[in-house]
C-alpha positions as CSV (number, residue, x, y, z in Angstrom):
1,M,0.0,0.0,0.0
2,D,2.9,2.4,0.6
3,V,3.9,2.1,-3.1
4,A,0.3,2.9,-4.3
5,E,0.7,6.6,-3.5
6,S,3.9,6.9,-5.5
7,F,2.8,4.7,-8.4
8,P,-1.0,5.0,-8.7
9,D,-1.2,4.1,-12.4
10,E,1.1,1.1,-12.1
11,C,-0.7,-0.2,-9.0
12,R,-4.1,0.2,-10.8
13,Y,-2.7,-1.9,-13.6
14,V,-1.6,-4.6,-11.2
15,L,-5.0,-4.7,-9.5
16,E,-6.8,-4.8,-12.8
17,S,-4.6,-7.6,-14.0
18,L,-5.2,-9.5,-10.8
19,A,-8.9,-9.2,-11.3
20,V,-8.5,-11.1,-14.6
21,V,-6.8,-14.0,-12.6
22,Y,-9.6,-14.0,-10.1
23,R,-12.3,-14.1,-12.8
24,N,-10.4,-17.0,-14.5
25,D,-10.4,-18.8,-11.2
26,A,-14.1,-18.2,-10.7
27,T,-14.7,-19.6,-14.2
28,A,-12.7,-22.7,-13.5
29,R,-14.6,-23.3,-10.3
30,E,-18.0,-22.7,-12.0
31,Q,-17.0,-25.3,-14.6
32,K,-15.9,-27.7,-11.8
33,M,-12.6,-28.3,-13.4
34,S,-10.2,-30.9,-12.0
35,S,-7.0,-29.6,-10.4
36,S,-5.0,-30.4,-13.4
37,A,-7.5,-28.9,-15.8
38,R,-7.7,-25.8,-13.6
39,R,-3.9,-25.5,-13.6
40,H,-3.8,-25.8,-17.4
41,F,-6.6,-23.2,-17.7
42,H,-4.6,-20.8,-15.6
43,Q,-1.4,-21.4,-17.4
44,I,-3.1,-20.5,-20.7
45,N,-5.3,-17.7,-19.5
46,S,-3.8,-16.3,-16.3
47,G,0.0,-16.9,-16.7
48,P,0.7,-14.0,-19.1
49,V,-1.4,-11.6,-17.0
50,M,0.6,-11.1,-13.7
51,S,4.0,-12.8,-13.6
52,L,7.2,-10.9,-12.6
53,I,8.7,-11.9,-15.9
54,H,5.8,-10.3,-17.8
55,I,6.1,-7.1,-15.8
56,C,9.8,-7.0,-16.5
57,E,9.1,-7.6,-20.2
58,L,6.7,-4.7,-20.2
59,C,9.4,-2.5,-18.6
60,V,12.1,-3.8,-21.0
61,A,14.0,-5.2,-18.1
62,N,15.8,-8.5,-18.0
63,P,14.1,-10.5,-15.2
64,F,17.3,-12.4,-14.2
65,D,19.3,-9.1,-14.1
66,Y,16.4,-7.5,-12.1
67,L,16.3,-10.2,-9.5
68,T,20.1,-10.3,-9.3
69,E,20.2,-6.6,-8.5
70,L,17.4,-7.0,-5.9
71,E,19.5,-9.6,-4.2
72,R,22.7,-7.5,-4.4
73,H,20.9,-4.5,-2.9
74,A,18.6,-6.1,-0.4
75,D,19.3,-3.5,2.3
76,E,18.5,-0.6,0.0
77,L,15.5,-2.4,-1.3
78,T,14.1,-2.8,2.2
79,A,14.8,0.9,3.0
80,N,13.3,2.2,-0.3
81,P,11.2,-0.3,-2.1
82,R,9.7,2.2,-4.5
83,D,13.2,2.8,-5.9
84,W,13.6,-0.8,-6.9
85,M,10.5,-1.5,-9.0
86,P,11.2,-3.1,-12.4
87,W,10.4,0.1,-14.2
88,N,12.9,2.3,-12.3
89,Y,15.6,0.1,-10.7
90,R,18.1,0.9,-13.5
91,A,17.8,4.6,-12.7
92,T,18.4,3.8,-9.0
93,L,21.5,1.9,-10.0
94,A,22.7,4.7,-12.2
95,G,22.1,7.4,-9.6
96,P,24.6,9.0,-7.2
97,A,24.0,6.4,-4.5
98,A,25.1,3.6,-6.9
99,S,28.7,4.6,-6.9
100,S,29.0,4.5,-3.1
101,V,27.1,1.1,-3.0
102,A,29.3,-0.5,-5.7
103,G,32.5,0.6,-4.0
């Protein structure tokens, strides 16, 4: 919720995307799908909606590089999570604080 004030459009996008996943789940339950059929249904219809990889792709960020940087900068991430979102973490790395962190 702390991030919502700083990134209202991005948070709205995430919430709207999650609504698709929940609608898909409701459809799967209404159709009384088996567990394996439900999983397959979600893989096809929900998977592309809300994954970290998809978010990174939308932000033209390499998911592996992104997760690696989050791990390397765990303390900074904890202190300022809004600076480490997939759409702005590279600017954070390139900023003045990056040189003191790297050294």
